[in-house]
C-alpha positions in Angstrom: 0.0 0.0 0.0 2.8 2.4 0.9 4.7 1.5 -2.3 1.6 2.3 -4.4 1.1 5.6 -2.6 4.7 6.6 -3.1 4.4 5.7 -6.8 1.3 7.9 -7.2 3.0 10.7 -5.3 6.1 10.4 -7.5 4.1 10.6 -10.7 2.1 13.5 -9.4 5.3 15.3 -8.5 6.6 14.7 -12.0 3.4 16.0 -13.6 3.4 19.1 -11.5 7.1 19.7 -12.4 6.3 19.2 -16.1 3.4 21.7 -15.9 5.6 24.3 -14.2 8.3 23.9 -16.9 5.7 24.3 -19.6 4.3 27.4 -17.9 7.7 29.0 -17.8 8.4 28.0 -21.4 5.2 29.7 -22.6 6.4 33.0 -21.1 9.7 33.0 -23.1 9.6 35.1 -26.3 11.0 33.7 -29.6 14.8 34.0 -29.6 16.2 36.4 -32.1 18.5 35.0 -34.8 22.1 34.6 -33.9 24.3 37.3 -35.5 26.2 35.9 -38.5 29.7 37.3 -39.3 30.5 35.2 -42.3 32.0 36.9 -45.3 29.8 36.9 -48.5 29.8 38.3 -52.0 26.3 39.2 -53.1 25.2 37.1 -56.2 22.9 40.0 -57.3 25.0 43.2 -57.0 28.5 41.7 -56.2 28.8 43.7 -53.0 31.1 42.2 -50.3 29.6 42.1 -46.8 29.3 40.3 -43.5 25.9 38.9 -42.2 22.8 37.2 -43.4 21.6 39.7 -46.1 23.2 42.1 -48.5 22.9 45.7 -47.1 22.7 47.1 -50.6 20.0 45.1 -52.3 18.6 42.8 -49.5 19.5 39.5 -51.2 19.8 36.7 -48.6 23.2 35.1 -48.4 23.7 31.8 -50.0 20.5 31.8 -52.1 21.9 30.6 -55.4 20.3 27.3 -56.3 16.6 26.6 -56.3 15.6 24.0 -53.7 12.3 22.4 -52.5 12.4 24.8 -49.6 12.7 27.8 -51.9 9.9 26.4 -54.1 7.6 26.2 -51.1 8.6 29.7 -49.9 7.8 31.1 -53.4 4.4 29.4 -53.3 3.6 30.8 -49.9 4.7 34.3 -51.1 1.5 34.3 -53.3 -0.5 34.3 -50.1 1.8 36.7 -48.3 3.2 34.0 -46.1 6.7 33.5 -47.4 8.4 36.5 -45.7 7.1 36.0 -42.1 6.7 32.9 -39.9 3.0 32.3 -40.5 2.9 28.8 -39.1 4.9 29.8 -36.0 2.3 32.5 -35.3 -0.5 30.0 -35.7 1.1 27.6 -33.3 1.7 30.3 -30.7 -1.8 31.7 -31.0 -3.0 28.2 -30.0 -0.4 27.5 -27.4 0.6 30.8 -25.8 -1.7 33.4 -27.3 -1.5 36.1 -24.7 2.2 35.9 -24.3 2.7 36.0 -28.0 0.5 39.1 -28.4 2.4 40.7 -25.5 5.8 39.9 -27.2 4.5 41.5 -30.5 3.3 44.6 -28.7 6.7 44.8 -26.9 8.6 45.0 -30.2 9.1 41.4 -31.4 7.5 42.3 -34.8 9.7 40.2 -37.0 9.1 37.0 -35.0 5.4 36.8 -36.0 3.2 37.2 -39.0 1.6 40.7 -39.3 -1.9 40.7 -37.8 -3.8 42.4 -40.6 -2.3 40.3 -43.3 -2.9 37.2 -41.2 -6.6 38.2 -40.7 -7.0 38.7 -44.5 -5.4 35.3 -45.3 -7.5 33.4 -42.7 -10.7 35.2 -43.8 -10.1 34.2 -47.4 -9.5 30.6 -46.3 -12.7 30.5 -44.3 -14.6 31.8 -47.3 -13.1 29.1 -49.5 -14.0 26.4 -46.9 -17.5 27.8 -46.6 -18.0 27.5 -50.4 -16.5 24.0 -50.4 -18.8 22.8 -47.6 -21.8 25.0 -48.7 -21.8 26.4 -45.1 -23.3 29.7 -44.0 -22.4 31.5 -40.8 -25.1 32.8 -38.5 -24.5 36.1 -36.8 -27.2 36.4 -34.1 -26.9 40.1 -33.3 -26.6 41.2 -37.0 -29.6 39.1 -38.0 -31.7 40.6 -35.2 -30.7 44.1 -36.2 -31.8 43.5 -39.8 -35.1 42.0 -38.6 -35.7 45.1 -36.5 -35.0 47.3 -39.4 -37.5 45.4 -41.6 -40.2 45.5 -38.8 -39.6 49.2 -38.3 -40.0 49.9 -42.1 -43.3 48.0 -42.1 -44.7 50.1 -39.3 -43.6 53.5 -40.8 -43.5 52.6 -44.5 -44.3 56.1 -45.9 -41.9 58.2 -44.0 -38.6 59.8 -45.0 -36.7 57.7 -42.5 -37.3 54.7 -44.7 -34.5 55.9 -47.0 -32.1 56.2 -44.2 -33.0 52.8 -42.9 -32.5 51.3 -46.3 -29.0 52.8 -46.5 -28.2 51.4 -43.0 -29.5 48.0 -44.1 -27.4 48.1 -47.3 -24.3 49.0 -45.4 -24.7 46.3 -42.8 -25.5 43.7 -45.5 -22.5 44.7 -47.5 -20.2 44.4 -44.5 -21.7 41.1 -43.5 -21.1 39.7 -47.0 -17.5 40.8 -47.0 -15.9 38.9 -44.1 -12.7 40.9 -43.7 -14.5 44.3 -43.6 -17.1 42.9 -41.2 -14.4 41.4 -38.9 -12.6 44.8 -38.8 -15.9 46.6 -38.2 -16.9 44.3 -35.3 -13.4 44.6 -33.8 -14.2 48.2 -33.0 -16.7 47.1 -30.3 -14.2 44.5 -28.9 -11.4 47.0 -28.8 -13.4 49.7 -27.0 -14.6 47.0 -24.5 -11.1 45.6 -23.9 -9.5 49.0 -23.6 -12.1 50.1 -21.0 -12.0 46.9 -18.9 -8.2 46.6 -18.9 -7.4 50.3 -18.9 -5.1 50.1 -15.9 -2.8 47.5 -17.7 -1.2 50.3 -19.7 -2.0 49.4 -23.3 -3.3 52.3 -25.4 -6.2 52.1 -27.8 -4.1 51.2 -30.8 -2.2 48.5 -29.0 -5.5 47.0 -27.8 -6.7 47.1 -31.4 -3.7 45.0 -32.5 -4.2 42.6 -29.7 -7.9 42.1 -30.7 -6.9 41.5 -34.3 -4.7 38.7 -33.2 -7.4 37.3 -31.0 -9.8 37.4 -34.0 -7.1 35.5 -35.9 -7.0 32.9 -33.1 -10.7 32.3 -33.4 -10.5 32.1 -37.2 -7.8 29.4 -36.8 -10.1 27.5 -34.5 -13.0 28.0 -36.9 -10.9 26.5 -39.8 -9.9 23.5 -37.6 -13.6 23.0 -36.7 -14.7 23.2 -40.4 -11.9 20.8 -41.5 -12.9 18.3 -38.8 -16.7 18.5 -39.1 -17.2 20.0 -42.6 -19.7 22.3 -41.0 -19.7 25.8 -39.4 -19.2 26.3 -35.6 -22.4 26.6 -33.5 -24.2 30.0 -33.5 -22.7 32.8 -31.5 -23.5 36.0 -29.7 -20.1 37.7 -29.8 -18.5 38.8 -33.1 -16.1 35.8 -32.7 -17.1 32.8 -34.8 -17.5 30.5 -31.8 -20.3 29.9 -29.4 -20.1 31.8 -26.1 -19.6 28.5 -24.2 -16.4 28.0 -26.3 -15.4 31.7 -26.5 -15.6 32.4 -22.8 -12.8 30.0 -21.6 -10.6 30.9 -24.6 -10.8 34.6 -23.8 -10.1 33.9 -20.1 -6.9 32.0 -21.2 -6.0 34.9 -23.6 -6.5 37.7 -21.2 -4.8 35.9 -18.3 -1.6 35.7 -20.4 -1.8 39.0 -22.1 -2.5 41.2 -19.1 -0.6 39.1 -16.5 -3.6 38.6 -14.2 -4.9 35.7 -12.1 -7.5 33.2 -13.2 -10.3 34.6 -11.1 -9.5 38.1 -12.1 -9.5 37.0 -15.7 -12.9 35.3 -15.3 -14.8 38.3 -14.0 -12.9 40.7 -16.3 -13.8 38.5 -19.3 -17.4 38.5 -18.2 -17.4 42.3 -17.9 -15.7 42.5 -21.4 -18.5 40.4 -23.0 -21.2 42.3 -21.2 -19.7 45.7 -22.3 -19.4 44.5 -25.9 -23.1 43.6 -26.0 -24.0 47.0 -24.4 -22.0 48.9 -27.0 -23.8 47.0 -29.7 -27.1 48.0 -28.2 -26.0 51.7 -27.8 -24.9 51.9 -31.5 -28.2 50.4 -32.5 -30.1 52.9 -30.3 -28.1 55.8 -31.9 -29.0 54.6 -35.4 -32.7 54.4 -34.5 -32.6 57.9 -32.8 -30.9 59.3 -35.9 -33.6 57.7 -38.1 -36.4 59.1 -35.9 -34.8 62.5 -36.0 -34.9 62.4 -39.8 -38.5 61.3 -39.6 -39.3 64.6 -37.8 -37.6 66.9 -40.3 
């Protein structure tokens, strides 16, 4: 009995030690490339230099023959993925998202794929998968807004405000049909909510915007994985993210805990406040639109 207990205790200790090592490893930023002092003659402009790239024309050292690696890199360049570590960024957004975003905001720009370009590539890929699987996303809030506009138009069909409502509906429908623009538009609400909730953490509005773009990319990656595994779209959602709230909530807790360096319980209630504030901002914007329409109605 004692031997069995000691064995369980030993395995538990090893598991705890492994967890601590992984937790510390997550916090470490990507190491910068080791400086190279080898002497080279540029194959493009014949300039003599030391280092990885020619300072005159930017030609990388040693790139003379075409290899399979260069072929793959040239193919990825078509999608904008050949010059930055796209796959590293994807893995870090799944493994250490908050720490990765913090590293990027602290100046490690060359270690990760640019957020806007990444969002564009992922959005295009999601559209391709949607077409392949004949899947259509459901945006609960947006659909409710469009339904309310239609109901309002039926009640006051002869008033001048109908023209304004029609323009609003056209704009919302256009954004909804163009995933990248719609993602960026919805990010505004998320950015304002995160900036207000985590104001004391020292990130300004623009830095918060970059962090939310990366989080949007993280959810798009999860959406792609979901679609590849199930050939269907994720369950319906409330937030602008493409995942159901039951899935989004724990992911956001994980992200914010790492990004802002807070405890689990603090991250839980801050995430809840973030979601609540995002929904309130949606309602406020909708209310302002209706007030503007009613004001036009009284002109």
